[in-house]
C-alpha positions in Angstrom: 80.9 -45.4 -5.5 80.1 -45.5 -9.2 78.1 -42.7 -10.8 74.3 -43.0 -11.4 73.7 -46.0 -13.6 70.9 -48.3 -14.8 69.9 -51.2 -12.6 71.7 -53.9 -14.7 74.9 -52.0 -14.7 74.7 -51.5 -10.9 74.4 -55.3 -10.4 77.4 -55.8 -12.7 79.6 -53.4 -10.8 78.8 -55.2 -7.6 80.3 -58.4 -9.0 83.6 -56.8 -10.1 86.8 -58.2 -8.7 88.1 -56.8 -5.4 91.4 -56.4 -7.1 90.2 -53.3 -9.0 91.8 -50.1 -7.9 88.6 -48.0 -7.8 87.7 -47.1 -4.2 84.7 -48.8 -2.7 81.9 -46.5 -1.3 80.1 -47.0 1.9 77.2 -48.4 -0.1 79.2 -51.1 -1.8 81.0 -52.0 1.4 77.7 -52.6 3.1 76.3 -54.5 0.1 79.3 -56.8 0.2 78.6 -57.7 3.8 75.1 -58.7 2.8 76.0 -61.4 0.2 75.7 -64.3 2.7 72.4 -66.2 2.5 69.6 -64.5 4.3 69.0 -67.5 6.5 72.6 -67.5 7.7 72.6 -63.8 8.3 69.4 -64.1 10.3 71.0 -66.7 12.5 74.0 -64.5 13.2 71.9 -61.5 14.1 69.0 -63.3 15.8 70.4 -62.6 19.3 71.6 -59.1 18.4 69.2 -56.2 19.4 68.1 -54.0 16.6 69.5 -51.0 18.4 73.0 -52.6 18.4 72.7 -53.4 14.7 71.9 -49.8 14.0 74.8 -48.6 16.1 77.1 -50.9 14.2 75.9 -49.4 10.8 76.3 -45.9 12.1 79.9 -46.8 13.1 80.6 -48.2 9.6 79.5 -45.0 8.0 81.4 -42.9 10.4 84.6 -44.9 9.8 84.2 -44.5 6.0 84.1 -40.7 6.5 86.9 -40.5 9.0 90.5 -39.8 8.2 92.0 -42.8 6.4 88.5 -44.0 5.4 87.1 -44.2 1.8 88.3 -41.4 -0.5 85.0 -41.3 -2.4 82.9 -41.1 0.8 85.1 -38.4 2.2 84.6 -36.2 -0.9 80.8 -36.2 -0.7 78.5 -33.4 0.4 74.7 -33.1 0.8 74.5 -31.7 -2.8 76.6 -34.4 -4.4 74.5 -37.1 -2.8 71.2 -35.9 -4.1 71.3 -38.1 -7.2 72.0 -41.2 -5.1 69.1 -40.5 -2.7 66.7 -40.2 -5.6 68.1 -43.3 -7.2 67.8 -45.4 -4.1 64.2 -44.3 -3.5 63.3 -45.4 -7.0 65.1 -48.7 -6.6 63.0 -49.4 -3.5 59.9 -48.8 -5.6 61.3 -51.1 -8.3 61.8 -53.9 -5.7 58.2 -53.4 -4.4 56.9 -53.7 -8.0 58.9 -57.0 -8.5 57.5 -58.4 -5.3 61.0 -59.6 -4.2 61.4 -59.5 -0.3 65.2 -60.1 -0.6 65.7 -57.3 -3.1 63.4 -55.0 -1.1 65.4 -55.6 2.1 68.6 -54.8 0.1 67.2 -51.6 -1.4 65.8 -50.4 1.9 69.3 -50.9 3.4 70.7 -48.7 0.6 68.1 -46.0 1.3 68.8 -46.2 5.0 72.5 -45.7 4.3 71.7 -42.5 2.5 69.9 -41.2 5.6 72.9 -42.1 7.7 75.3 -40.5 5.2 73.4 -37.1 5.3 73.2 -37.3 9.1 76.9 -38.0 9.4 77.7 -35.0 7.1 75.5 -32.8 9.3 77.2 -34.1 12.5 80.6 -33.2 11.1 79.5 -29.6 10.6 77.8 -29.5 14.0 74.3 -29.0 12.6 72.7 -32.2 13.9 73.3 -35.9 14.1 71.4 -39.1 13.7 70.1 -38.9 17.2 68.4 -35.6 16.3 66.9 -37.2 13.3 65.4 -40.1 15.3 64.2 -37.9 18.1 62.6 -35.5 15.6 60.6 -38.2 13.8 59.7 -40.0 17.1 58.2 -36.8 18.6 56.5 -35.9 15.3 54.7 -39.2 15.2 53.5 -38.7 18.8 52.3 -35.1 18.0 50.6 -36.1 14.7 48.7 -39.0 16.1 46.7 -37.4 19.0 43.9 -40.0 18.2 46.4 -42.7 19.4 48.5 -40.9 22.0 46.0 -38.3 23.1 42.2 -37.7 23.4 41.4 -36.6 19.9 38.9 -38.7 18.0 39.5 -39.9 14.5 37.4 -42.8 13.3 38.4 -42.8 9.6 41.6 -42.4 7.5 40.1 -39.2 6.0 39.8 -37.7 9.5 43.3 -38.8 10.4 44.7 -37.1 7.2 42.7 -33.9 7.8 44.0 -33.7 11.4 47.6 -34.4 10.2 47.4 -31.5 7.6 46.1 -29.1 10.2 48.6 -30.0 12.8 51.5 -29.7 10.3 50.3 -26.3 9.2 50.0 -25.1 12.8 53.5 -26.5 13.6 55.0 -24.6 10.7 53.4 -21.4 11.8 54.5 -21.7 15.4 58.1 -22.7 14.6 58.5 -19.6 12.4 59.4 -21.6 9.3 57.2 -19.3 7.2 59.0 -16.1 8.4 58.4 -13.7 11.2 56.4 -11.4 8.9 53.8 -14.1 8.3 53.2 -15.0 12.0 49.7 -13.5 11.9 48.6 -15.2 8.7 46.6 -18.4 8.5 48.9 -21.3 7.7 48.6 -22.8 4.2 48.2 -26.5 4.0 50.0 -26.5 0.6 53.0 -24.3 1.7 55.1 -27.3 2.6 54.9 -28.9 -0.8 58.4 -28.5 -2.2 58.9 -27.0 -5.6 61.9 -29.3 -6.0 59.7 -32.4 -6.3 59.1 -34.0 -9.7 56.1 -32.4 -11.3 53.8 -35.4 -11.0 54.6 -35.8 -7.3 54.2 -32.1 -6.6 50.7 -32.1 -8.3 49.8 -35.2 -6.3 50.8 -33.6 -3.0 49.0 -30.4 -3.8 45.7 -32.0 -4.6 46.1 -34.5 -1.7 46.6 -31.8 0.8 43.8 -29.6 -0.6 41.5 -32.7 -0.4 42.4 -33.2 3.3 40.7 -30.0 4.2 37.6 -30.7 2.1 38.5 -29.1 -1.2 37.8 -32.1 -3.4 35.3 -33.5 -5.9 32.1 -35.2 -4.8 32.6 -38.1 -7.2 34.9 -39.3 -10.1 32.3 -38.1 -12.7 33.1 -34.5 -11.8 36.8 -35.0 -12.3 36.2 -36.7 -15.7 34.0 -33.8 -16.8 36.7 -31.4 -15.7 39.2 -33.4 -17.8 36.9 -33.2 -20.8 36.7 -29.5 -20.3 40.4 -29.1 -20.3 40.7 -31.2 -23.5 38.2 -28.9 -25.1 40.1 -25.8 -24.1 43.3 -27.4 -25.6 41.5 -27.9 -28.9 40.5 -24.3 -28.9 44.0 -23.2 -28.1 45.4 -25.3 -30.9 43.3 -23.3 -33.4 45.5 -20.3 -32.6 49.3 -19.8 -32.6 50.0 -18.9 -28.9 52.4 -21.7 -27.8 52.2 -20.5 -24.2 48.5 -20.9 -24.2 48.8 -24.4 -25.7 51.4 -25.4 -23.1 49.2 -24.1 -20.3 46.3 -26.2 -21.5 48.5 -29.3 -21.8 49.6 -28.6 -18.2 46.0 -28.3 -17.0 45.2 -31.7 -18.6 48.2 -33.3 -16.9 47.2 -31.8 -13.5 43.6 -33.0 -14.0 44.9 -36.6 -14.7 47.0 -36.5 -11.6 44.0 -35.4 -9.6 41.9 -38.2 -11.1 44.5 -40.8 -10.1 44.7 -39.3 -6.6 40.9 -39.4 -6.2 40.9 -43.1 -7.3 43.6 -43.7 -4.6 46.4 -44.4 -7.1 49.8 -42.8 -6.9 50.2 -41.1 -10.3 54.0 -41.6 -10.3 53.7 -45.3 -9.7 50.7 -45.7 -12.1 52.6 -43.9 -14.9 55.7 -46.0 -14.3 53.6 -49.1 -14.8 52.2 -47.8 -18.0 55.8 -46.9 -19.1 56.9 -50.5 -18.5 53.9 -51.8 -20.4 54.6 -49.6 -23.4 58.3 -50.5 -23.3 57.7 -54.3 -23.3 55.1 -54.0 -26.1 57.4 -51.8 -28.2 60.2 -54.2 -27.7 58.0 -57.0 -28.9 57.3 -55.0 -32.0 61.0 -54.7 -32.6 61.5 -58.4 -32.1 58.7 -59.2 -34.6 60.2 -56.7 -37.1 63.6 -58.4 -36.7 61.9 -61.8 -37.4 60.5 -60.3 -40.6 64.0 -58.9 -41.4 62.7 -55.3 -41.6 63.3 -52.1 -39.7 60.4 -50.4 -37.9 61.4 -47.2 -39.7 60.7 -48.9 -43.0 57.1 -49.8 -42.2 54.0 -47.8 -43.0 51.7 -46.4 -40.3 49.3 -49.2 -41.0 52.0 -51.9 -40.7 53.2 -50.4 -37.4 49.7 -50.4 -36.0 49.3 -54.0 -37.0 52.5 -54.9 -35.1 51.3 -52.9 -32.1 48.0 -54.6 -31.9 49.8 -58.0 -32.2 52.2 -57.0 -29.4 49.3 -55.9 -27.2 47.7 -59.3 -27.4 51.0 -61.1 -26.9 52.6 -59.1 -24.1 50.8 -59.0 -20.8 52.7 -56.9 -18.2 52.2 -58.1 -14.7 50.8 -55.2 -12.6 50.5 -55.3 -8.9 46.8 -55.0 -7.9 47.7 -53.0 -4.8 46.7 -49.3 -5.2 48.9 -46.5 -4.2 48.4 -45.0 -0.8 
């Protein structure tokens, strides 16, 4: 498997000749098998149960890790695969943004392969296997949906999320994941938010879980007023020379913006990525226009750059999906 790379490079590597000496990873092996037209593949698998298809994929991954399998796959560990897991998750997001069912199916397959890879590694060490993973999530869905599989009443999504948070906290307390010394403490709904998450995602998860138990703003006006308050505090901090204080106020502004996005039912990570794309396309239009004028952007004045930016804004209209984040 090649190292982490941009999407365009990834596609190029998939088209390289099979005569190359570089070992093929599990991921590239599976992708090669998917190159037949979707219609033809659907006909071949129409009479094959999903369970059998899954078993076949598990067998492929196990074969690649077995003696005599793929050298690259056999070298991997949970730690070395972290980058690929993140990459595949973001490529699923990219396929959703593009609205391409074929690409989404492919990227979901890549992500599924990562799950199988980690389960296979765990199986080799005797920790658990893919059956444990499936049983675990199956039972969790039953437990966390007592309004479907039990007698609990939950008429709205808000009630469902609140119940979910409470059940999760109770499960963590009972299972002892918080440590024996904390068994008598009230479980925290935010304890399970990993510090290893990207900062935007972590802030989103913290505010979302707090909101699930009622700690939330009454309306968007309150959040906007809080954001104004944080900006004012930053301006005050900028009058001094305490860089730590300035950094803290900038962090508070970012946290408030994430909370605003969450309140409006937008995923801040997805929302920011869309704005990133919009900026990128507009800036590239500025570069193209400067090239047509036979000048470098660095040679232009602030006023000329602003003029190019305004023109690019009117010319480039980035397509943004109207579907809000969950």
